[in-house]
C-alpha positions in Angstrom: 0.9 81.1 2.8 1.3 78.8 0.2 0.0 76.0 -1.7 2.9 73.9 -0.1 2.1 75.4 3.2 -1.9 74.1 2.6 -0.9 70.5 1.0 1.2 69.4 4.1 -1.0 71.1 6.6 -3.4 68.5 4.5 -1.3 65.5 4.8 -0.4 66.2 8.5 -4.7 66.1 8.7 -4.8 63.4 7.1 -2.1 61.6 9.2 -3.2 62.7 12.5 -6.4 64.5 13.4 -8.7 63.5 10.5 -9.4 59.6 11.9 -10.8 61.4 14.9 -12.1 65.1 13.3 -16.1 63.6 14.0 -15.6 63.0 17.3 -13.3 66.1 18.7 -13.7 68.8 16.0 -16.4 70.6 18.8 -13.7 70.7 21.1 -11.8 74.2 21.5 -8.6 73.5 23.9 -7.1 76.3 23.4 -4.5 77.6 20.8 -1.3 75.8 22.5 -3.0 72.2 22.3 -2.9 69.8 19.1 -5.3 71.0 16.5 -9.3 69.4 16.6 -10.2 71.0 13.6 -8.3 70.6 10.2 -7.0 74.0 10.0 -7.4 73.9 5.9 -9.6 77.2 5.8 -6.6 79.9 4.9 -5.8 77.8 2.2 -9.4 76.9 1.1 -10.3 80.6 1.3 -7.6 81.3 -1.1 -7.8 78.5 -3.0 -4.2 77.6 -2.4 -5.9 74.3 -2.4 -9.0 73.1 -3.8 -11.9 71.6 -2.6 -12.1 69.0 -5.1 -8.4 67.9 -3.9 -9.1 67.9 -0.3 -12.6 65.8 -0.2 -10.9 63.5 -2.9 -7.8 62.8 -0.4 -10.4 62.1 2.5 -12.3 60.0 1.0 -9.4 58.3 -0.4 -8.1 58.3 3.2 -11.1 57.9 5.8 -13.7 56.1 3.4 -17.2 57.8 2.5 -18.2 57.0 6.0 -15.5 57.8 7.9 -14.8 61.1 6.0 -18.7 61.7 6.3 -18.4 65.2 8.7 -15.8 66.7 7.4 -16.8 66.2 3.7 -19.8 67.8 4.9 -17.9 70.8 6.5 -16.2 71.5 3.1 -19.5 71.5 1.6 -21.0 74.3 4.0 -18.1 76.7 3.2 -19.5 75.6 -0.7 -23.0 76.2 0.2 -22.5 79.5 2.0 -20.6 80.9 -1.1 -23.4 79.8 -3.9 -25.7 81.4 -1.5 -24.1 84.5 -1.0 -23.8 84.5 -5.2 -27.5 84.0 -5.2 -28.0 86.5 -2.2 -25.6 89.5 -3.0 -28.1 92.0 -1.1 -26.8 89.7 2.3 -23.1 91.2 1.3 -24.2 94.4 0.5 -26.1 95.0 3.6 -24.0 93.4 5.6 -21.5 96.3 4.6 -24.3 98.7 4.7 -25.4 98.1 8.7 -21.2 97.8 9.5 -20.7 101.2 8.4 -23.4 102.6 9.9 -22.5 100.6 13.0 -19.0 102.2 12.9 -20.8 106.0 12.7 -22.9 105.3 16.3 -19.8 104.2 17.7 -18.8 107.9 16.9 -21.5 109.4 18.7 -22.3 107.1 21.0 -20.0 107.0 24.1 -22.1 103.7 25.6 -21.9 101.3 22.5 -18.8 103.1 21.9 -17.3 101.7 25.1 -19.1 98.1 25.3 -17.4 97.4 21.7 -14.2 98.8 22.7 -14.1 96.5 25.4 -15.4 93.7 23.6 -12.6 93.7 21.1 -9.9 94.3 23.6 -10.9 91.4 25.7 -12.3 93.8 28.6 -16.0 92.6 28.9 -15.5 90.7 32.2 -16.4 87.3 30.4 -13.4 85.1 30.4 -13.9 83.0 27.7 -15.1 85.9 25.3 -12.1 88.0 26.4 -9.7 85.1 26.1 -11.3 84.5 22.1 -10.9 87.9 21.6 -6.9 88.4 22.8 -6.2 85.9 20.6 -8.1 86.3 17.7 -6.5 89.7 17.4 -2.9 87.9 18.6 -3.4 85.1 16.2 -5.6 85.9 13.1 -7.5 82.9 14.1 -10.4 80.9 16.3 -11.6 77.7 16.7 -14.9 77.3 14.6 -17.1 76.4 17.4 -15.6 79.3 19.4 -16.4 81.6 16.0 -19.8 80.8 17.2 -20.1 81.5 20.6 -18.5 84.5 20.9 -20.7 86.1 17.9 -23.9 84.6 20.2 -22.2 86.1 22.9 -21.5 89.8 21.0 -24.9 89.3 19.7 -27.1 88.2 22.8 -25.5 89.3 26.0 -23.4 92.3 24.8 -26.2 93.5 23.2 -23.7 94.8 20.4 -24.3 95.4 16.2 -23.8 91.6 14.7 -22.3 93.5 11.3 -20.0 95.2 13.8 -18.8 91.5 14.7 -18.7 90.8 11.6 -16.8 93.3 10.4 -14.2 92.9 13.4 -13.8 89.3 12.3 -13.3 90.1 8.7 -10.7 92.6 9.6 -8.6 90.1 12.3 -9.4 86.0 10.4 -6.5 84.7 8.6 -9.4 82.8 6.9 -11.7 85.2 6.9 -14.0 84.8 3.7 -17.2 87.2 2.9 -19.6 84.3 2.3 -19.0 82.0 5.7 -18.6 85.0 7.9 -21.2 86.5 6.7 -23.6 83.8 6.6 -22.6 82.7 9.7 -23.0 85.9 11.9 -26.5 86.0 10.3 -27.2 82.4 11.0 -25.6 83.1 14.8 -28.5 86.0 14.9 -31.5 84.2 13.3 -31.4 86.1 10.1 -30.0 83.7 7.8 -32.6 81.1 8.9 -35.2 83.3 9.7 -36.2 82.7 14.3 -33.5 80.0 14.2 -30.5 81.1 16.0 -27.4 79.4 17.7 -27.3 80.1 21.6 -24.2 80.4 23.6 -24.8 78.4 26.8 -22.3 78.4 29.9 -22.5 74.6 30.1 -22.0 73.9 26.5 -18.9 76.4 26.9 -17.7 74.3 30.2 -18.0 70.8 28.4 -16.1 72.0 25.0 -13.5 73.8 26.3 -12.4 70.9 28.4 -13.5 73.2 31.8 -10.8 76.1 30.4 -13.8 78.6 30.8 -16.7 79.2 33.5 -18.5 81.9 31.8 -20.8 83.9 34.1 -23.9 86.4 32.9 -24.4 85.0 29.5 -28.2 85.7 28.4 -29.3 81.9 27.5 -32.8 82.6 26.6 -32.8 85.8 24.0 -34.9 86.2 21.3 -33.6 85.6 17.6 -32.9 89.2 15.6 -35.1 90.2 13.0 -35.0 92.3 9.7 -37.8 93.8 7.7 -36.8 91.8 4.5 -34.7 89.3 4.0 -32.0 89.3 1.2 -33.8 88.6 -2.3 -32.7 85.4 -4.1 -31.8 86.8 -7.7 -30.5 83.8 -10.4 -26.6 82.4 -10.8 -25.0 84.8 -13.0 -23.7 82.5 -16.3 -19.8 82.4 -16.7 -18.2 83.8 -19.8 -17.2 81.5 -22.7 -13.1 81.4 -22.9 -12.0 83.0 -26.4 -9.5 81.0 -28.7 -6.0 81.9 -29.1 -3.6 83.8 -26.5 -5.2 85.3 -24.0 -4.0 87.3 -20.3 -4.8 85.6 -17.3 -5.7 87.8 -14.0 -5.2 86.3 -10.5 -7.1 87.5 -7.4 -7.1 86.3 -3.6 -10.4 84.1 -4.0 -8.9 81.6 -6.6 -4.9 81.2 -6.2 -4.1 77.6 -8.4 -4.5 78.4 -11.7 -2.7 75.4 -12.6 -6.0 73.5 -12.5 -8.6 76.0 -14.6 -9.7 75.1 -17.4 -9.4 77.6 -20.4 -10.2 75.3 -23.1 -8.4 76.0 -26.1 -6.8 79.7 -24.8 -3.1 79.6 -24.1 -1.8 82.4 -20.9 0.8 84.7 -22.3 0.7 87.1 -19.7 -0.5 87.0 -15.6 -1.3 89.8 -13.7 -2.2 89.6 -9.9 -4.7 91.6 -8.0 -4.9 91.9 -4.6 -8.1 93.2 -3.0 -7.9 93.3 0.9 -11.0 93.2 2.9 -11.7 96.7 4.4 -9.6 97.3 7.5 -7.4 94.0 7.1 -5.2 93.6 9.7 -1.4 93.6 8.8 -1.5 89.8 9.7 -4.3 89.2 7.0 -2.7 91.5 4.3 0.9 89.5 4.4 -1.0 86.4 4.3 -2.7 87.7 1.1 0.5 89.5 0.0 2.5 85.8 0.5 -0.8 83.8 -1.5 -0.4 85.9 -4.0 3.2 85.9 -4.3 3.2 82.2 -4.7 0.4 82.1 -6.6 2.3 84.1 -9.0 5.3 82.3 -9.1 3.3 79.0 -9.7 1.6 80.5 -12.7 4.9 81.8 -14.1 6.4 78.5 -14.0 3.3 76.7 -15.2 2.1 78.7 -18.3 6.0 79.9 -18.9 5.0 83.8 -19.4 5.8 86.8 -17.6 3.6 87.3 -14.3 3.6 90.5 -11.8 0.7 92.3 -9.9 -1.9 93.5 -12.6 -1.5 97.6 -13.1 -3.4 99.8 -15.2 -2.7 98.5 -18.9 -1.6 94.9 -17.8 -3.6 93.0 -20.0 -2.6 95.5 -23.0 -5.2 94.3 -26.1 -5.6 91.0 -24.6 -8.5 89.5 -23.7 -8.4 89.0 -19.5 -9.3 85.9 -18.1 -9.9 85.2 -14.7 -11.4 83.0 -12.3 -14.9 83.2 -10.9 -14.3 85.5 -8.1 -17.2 85.4 -5.5 -19.3 87.8 -4.1 -16.8 89.6 -2.1 -14.7 92.4 -1.9 -12.1 90.5 -5.2 -15.3 90.5 -7.4 -15.7 94.3 -6.3 -12.7 95.3 -7.6 -12.4 92.9 -11.0 -10.9 95.3 -13.9 -14.7 95.9 -16.2 -15.0 93.7 -19.1 -12.7 90.5 -17.3 -14.1 87.5 -18.9 -15.0 85.0 -15.8 -14.3 81.2 -15.5 -16.2 79.1 -13.3 -15.0 76.0 -11.9 -16.8 72.8 -12.6 -17.1 72.4 -8.5 -18.7 75.7 -8.2 -21.4 75.0 -11.3 -22.1 71.9 -9.7 -22.7 72.5 -6.3 -24.3 76.6 -6.4 -27.5 75.3 -7.4 -28.4 73.3 -4.7 -27.2 76.3 -2.2 -29.8 78.9 -3.1 -32.5 77.9 0.2 -31.4 75.7 2.9 -28.4 73.8 3.4 -30.7 70.2 3.4 -30.9 70.5 -0.4 -27.2 70.7 -0.9 -26.8 67.4 1.2 -29.2 65.6 -0.5 -26.9 66.1 -4.0 -23.4 66.2 -2.2 -22.8 62.5 -3.2 -23.2 63.5 -6.6 -21.2 66.9 -6.4 -18.3 64.1 -5.1 -18.1 62.0 -7.6 -19.3 64.2 -10.6 -17.4 67.7 -9.8 -14.3 68.2 -10.8 -11.7 71.2 -11.5 
């Protein structure tokens, strides 16, 4: 999990799958088939590569119209981050519901049997079981399969949505707190209240090229509801970077320190903070550690100063500066007093992410050409 690998994957996508992306992206042809999506999310999730360079490269390769669908998907990730940043109760609410769900599993044998059969690929629904096994074995699922999986989990198996989101966060190598939490809420009908995503057998047969023929799906469920949707809060302002020497803290949400704007400050010490998702699989932890090692090595070479994992007192008496950590494990683990710098991309995009995605769609052209790291 390195920046070099992310750039290689971006180049391969632009060369091979990119031109067909709009027409093929919904097809899940199986783990052995050629990708129909970009497969860039593990690198974007950790910002080993940035949204700016990915979008710029796609537009340069395919033009505004040819890149439109792919660019829209990149902006969905940005939208989810900005929305969770201004609705943090969606994250804390998910965490509370997941904890409650695990407590229920301990005392409700029927729920526990259904849950265990689901995560072990023994539900009896062919596509769902294949996806459950693929997720655990590879740490990856096609985006369309994630939607189908979540819908079956919620509406056919009647399992708590937060336990499903927790299962994904533990297993997905690209598990992103914002995209994962809000996508599960969207499928359930909570993100856009009353508008849920329903997995239908004919849709699955079509977009898996007949690999699956699921039976027993509830294709006419009601959306979930909640007493009160997460309240919107103002976007917290970024911190000013002081002049002079600083210590730079890297975290798993931003591992491209070379492009971080630090004004007139100069970096004389670098620390790395690894905050895994709770219960993360060994595969996810290994990817996180490899990404951090790559980030630290590049930062050390770029800034010409010592770099290593952060420990108590690592910054000594220096001001500690870090790229903005959006809502999630990294933000929760940041040391008190660390100054947070927000990238121009997020600064420009997040104010348009407070409601539905349509608002961000309207400003996407300005964001593409007006935002720069």
